[in-house]
Each structure stands twice: as C-alpha cells, then as structure tokens.
C-alpha positions in Angstrom: -33.1 5.3 2.1 -29.4 5.2 2.7 -27.8 7.4 5.3 -24.2 6.8 4.3 -22.1 9.9 4.6 -20.3 10.8 1.4 -16.5 10.4 1.7 -14.8 13.8 1.2 -11.1 12.8 1.5 -8.9 9.8 0.8 -5.2 9.0 0.8 -3.2 8.2 -2.2 -0.4 5.8 -1.6 2.3 4.3 -3.8 4.5 1.3 -3.6 7.9 3.1 -4.1 11.7 3.0 -3.7 11.9 -0.2 -5.7 15.2 0.6 -7.5 18.1 -1.8 -6.8 21.7 -1.5 -7.8 21.8 -0.5 -11.6 18.1 -1.0 -11.9 16.6 2.5 -11.3 13.2 4.0 -11.2 12.3 7.7 -11.4 10.1 8.0 -8.2 10.0 11.8 -7.7 7.2 12.5 -10.1 4.9 9.9 -8.4 6.0 11.1 -4.9 5.0 14.7 -5.8 1.6 13.4 -6.6 0.6 11.1 -3.8 0.1 11.6 0.0 1.9 8.3 1.4 5.0 6.4 0.4 5.1 2.7 0.9 8.9 2.3 0.8 10.5 -1.0 -0.1 12.9 -2.2 2.7 15.5 -4.2 0.8 13.9 -7.6 0.8 11.8 -7.7 -2.4 13.4 -4.5 -3.8 15.4 -1.4 -2.8 18.9 -0.9 -1.3 20.3 1.4 1.3 21.0 4.2 -1.3 17.5 3.9 -2.6 15.8 3.8 0.8 17.8 6.9 1.8 16.9 8.8 -1.3 13.2 7.9 -1.1 13.0 8.9 2.5 14.6 12.2 1.7 12.1 12.9 -1.1 9.2 11.8 1.2 10.4 14.3 3.8 10.6 17.0 1.1 7.0 16.5 0.0 5.6 15.9 3.6 4.4 12.5 3.0 3.2 9.9 5.4 5.8 7.0 5.3 5.2 3.2 5.6 7.3 0.1 5.5 6.6 -1.9 2.4 7.6 -5.4 3.7 7.9 -8.5 1.7 9.4 -12.0 1.4 13.2 -12.2 1.0 12.9 -12.6 -2.8 14.8 -10.0 -4.8 15.0 -12.3 -7.8 11.2 -12.7 -7.9 10.4 -9.1 -6.8 8.5 -10.6 -3.8 5.8 -11.9 -6.0 6.5 -15.6 -5.2 4.9 -17.4 -2.2 7.6 -18.6 0.2 6.7 -21.1 3.0 8.6 -19.3 5.7 8.0 -20.4 9.3 5.9 -17.9 11.3 8.7 -16.9 13.7 11.2 -16.4 10.9 8.7 -14.3 8.9 8.0 -12.3 12.0 11.7 -11.5 12.4 12.1 -10.8 8.7 9.3 -8.2 8.8 10.6 -6.7 12.1 14.1 -6.3 10.5 12.6 -4.5 7.5 10.5 -2.1 9.6 13.5 -1.2 11.8 15.8 -0.7 8.8 13.3 1.7 7.2 12.7 3.5 10.4 16.4 4.3 10.8 16.5 6.0 7.3 13.2 7.8 8.0 14.7 9.3 11.2 18.0 10.2 9.4 16.1 12.0 6.7 13.9 14.0 9.0 10.8 12.4 7.5 8.9 12.1 10.7 8.3 8.5 11.8 7.4 5.2 10.2 3.7 5.3 10.7 2.4 2.2 9.0 3.2 -1.2 7.5 1.9 -2.6 4.2 2.8 -6.1 3.0 4.1 -6.5 -0.6 3.1 -8.8 -3.5 2.9 -12.4 -2.5 3.0 -11.6 1.2 0.0 -9.3 0.9 -2.1 -12.2 -0.6 -0.6 -14.9 1.6 -1.5 -12.9 4.7 -5.1 -12.9 3.5 -5.1 -16.8 3.1 -2.6 -18.2 5.5 -3.2 -17.8 9.2 0.5 -18.1 10.2 1.7 -15.5 7.8 -1.1 -13.1 8.8 -0.1 -13.6 12.5 3.5 -13.0 11.6 2.7 -9.6 10.1 0.6 -8.7 13.2 3.4 -10.0 15.6 6.0 -7.9 13.8 4.0 -4.8 14.2 3.2 -5.4 17.9 6.9 -6.1 18.5 8.0 -2.8 16.8 5.3 -0.4 17.8 1.6 -1.2 18.3 1.0 2.4 17.4 1.7 1.6 13.7 -1.2 1.3 11.4 -1.6 -1.6 8.9 -2.4 -0.8 5.3 -4.4 -3.8 3.9 -7.7 -4.9 2.4 -10.7 -4.2 4.5 -12.4 -7.3 5.9 -9.4 -9.6 5.1 -8.0 -12.2 7.4 -5.0 -9.9 8.1 -7.3 -6.9 8.9 -9.4 -9.0 11.3 -6.3 -10.3 13.1 -4.9 -6.8 13.4 -8.2 -5.2 14.7 -8.6 -8.0 17.3 -5.4 -6.8 19.0 -6.1 -3.0 18.6 -4.0 -2.3 15.6 -5.6 0.3 13.4 -6.4 -0.8 9.8 -6.3 1.6 7.0 -8.4 0.0 4.3 -6.8 0.0 0.8 -8.1 -0.2 -2.7 -6.3 -0.3 -6.0 -7.0 2.1 -8.9 -4.8 0.2 -11.3 -6.0 -3.3 -10.8 -9.2 -5.1 -11.5 -11.3 -7.1 -9.0 -13.0 -10.5 -8.9 -16.6 -10.7 -7.7 -15.4 -11.8 -4.3 -13.5 -8.6 -3.9 -10.1 -10.1 -4.4 -7.7 -8.8 -7.0 -7.5 -10.5 -10.4 -4.1 -12.3 -10.6 -1.4 -10.3 -12.3 -0.9 -13.0 -14.9 -4.5 -12.9 -16.1 -5.7 -10.9 -19.0 -7.0 -7.5 -18.0 -5.5 -7.6 -14.4 -3.7 -4.3 -14.7 -5.4 -1.1 -15.7 -3.1 1.1 -17.9 -5.7 3.5 -19.2 -5.6 6.7 -17.0 -9.4 7.5 -17.7 -10.4 4.0 -16.6 -8.1 4.2 -13.4 -9.6 7.6 -12.6 -13.2 6.3 -13.2 -12.5 3.3 -10.8 -10.9 5.5 -8.3 -13.8 7.9 -8.1 -16.3 5.1 -7.7 -14.3 3.4 -5.0 -14.0 6.7 -3.0 -17.4 8.3 -3.5 -19.5 5.1 -3.7 -17.4 2.8 -1.6 -17.9 0.1 -4.3 -15.9 -1.4 -7.2 -17.2 -3.0 -10.4 -15.7 -6.5 -10.8 -14.6 -8.0 -14.1 -18.0 -9.7 -14.5 -20.0 -6.5 -13.9 -20.9 -7.2 -10.3 -20.8 -4.1 -8.0 -18.9 -5.1 -4.9 -18.8 -3.2 -1.6 -15.3 -1.8 -1.1 -14.9 0.5 1.9 -11.6 2.2 1.6 -9.6 5.0 3.1 -6.5 4.9 0.8 -5.9 4.2 -2.9 -2.7 2.6 -4.2 -0.9 3.2 -7.5 1.9 0.8 -8.2 5.0 2.7 -9.3 5.9 -0.1 -11.7 2.6 0.0 -13.5 2.6 1.1 -17.2 2.2 4.8 -17.2 2.2 5.0 -13.5 2.9 8.8 -13.3 0.1 9.6 -15.8 -2.2 7.2 -13.8 -1.5 9.0 -10.5 -2.1 12.4 -12.0 -5.2 11.5 -13.7 -6.6 9.9 -10.5 -5.7 12.7 -8.4 -7.2 15.3 -10.8 -10.4 13.2 -11.1 -10.9 12.9 -7.4 -10.3 16.6 -6.7 -12.7 17.5 -9.4 -15.2 15.3 -7.6 -14.8 17.2 -4.4 -12.5 14.6 -2.7 -9.4 16.1 -0.9 -6.2 14.1 -1.0 -5.0 13.8 2.7 -2.5 11.3 4.1 -4.1 8.7 6.3 -1.1 8.4 8.5 1.3 11.4 8.3 -0.2 13.1 11.4 -0.6 9.8 13.3 1.0 10.0 16.7 3.1 6.8 17.5 2.3 5.3 20.9 
C-alpha cells in the first residue's frame, strides 16, 4: 500500500512581462491569479519599461519573483536554439539576472528568488551539458541562494542539485506530454491545451497524484511543486482562473514556492 503523502499546496507561476515596444500584453489579470512571476529579462522579450511595470505589479500582489532568462533572440522569442559558447551563455544569463534584480529592488518587490530558463534554453539545458552548466554557473556567480525552476529529474536539475542549488520542480497545465515525460513540441498538433477544463483536470492530477497522462495514454510520474501557465497561451487568463479554482476546490492551497525564501 502506498504511503505517499497527499500534496496540499502548490505554487502557480507564469511566464510574464513579455511585452516589447509597441507589442503589449495585459499581464495584471494573470498576476492577480498566480503566486510567482517569471519575468522576462529583455533577451527573448521584455524591455526596461515592461520589466519595471511587471515588478511593480508583482510587489502589489505579493508574488515571488524569478528571472526568466533566455537566448538573445527577440526576433524568435527565444524559441530557437543558439549554439552559444558556455562562457558567453553564462555571462548572458548573469546579465539578465542582474538586470531584473535591479528592477525588483527598485519596485520594493523583495528579492529575485529564483531563475527559470525560457523556451529553447529550457529544453537545451535538458539535452546539452554545456548549456546546463552555463545556467548553473550563472546562478552560482550571482547568488547560490537562488532556486532553479525546472523539470524534476532533468539534466539541469541534477547539475543544480549536485552543487547545492535548490530545485523547484515544475509542471505545465497548458501543455501536453510525451511518454518519456518531455513536453510535446509546440509545432505538433495538440501540444498546447487551450480548454480551461482540460487544463484544470491535468493540473489537479499533477498536484494530487504527482502524475500526468501522456498523449498516448501512458500515466507518467511527475513530481512537481509549481505549475506554469504561459501568459501567451490562448485564453491564458481563463486557464489560470480555472486551474486555481479547481485546485482550491480539491483542497490544494496556492502558495508561492519562493516568495518567503531567504537569500544566502
């Protein structure tokens, strides 16, 4: 008989602050629903005005704040792999964390408490040793007290844990999964979940059962402490609200995984 303790709380995070210049996104509705804000740092999206505004809103809602770091790829929204040398990528990520942290401090939003890779970098750091090491090295260089938001059991998670960086395991309510636990590529049919009821059903399963049902029907172990909703997903606000409501109705509290973390 299983002795697994039922999970009674989870964080809700959102990739946010992705406006740039004349391209704007209304982030406040999502920020009022989630517990943690992964704020774009200007490399894949975001600009100084957007970063400042997003940090101010995060302070207003008392959210945990993390640096959403990516490849230097505004045109491709950070969704294209770039073969950056490890040292250069480390410096790129360090630059992004530092830039966000300045705005977090100015907004009175506490401190930057975690790092989450974006898009192609998120996936590359789970496949390429040098890019995983670059992420880890940047965190260590800035502050080893930062957490790393990423997939449990991934190459990046293992590298981080091996040097004492806390890993916050992440799952996705608005994406589908392969039988090996990886995300279905965005370009594939059915990769993105746009139906709020389906997103809510997947979220509740991931939190209460610590599993996810893959596209072929396989039930895959998925231990998570934080769920992500992409702010650019179709109907993102409705998804976030439906998921939060379903979790709370299942007895799961929404609590930031990082907001009360003390930086070392």
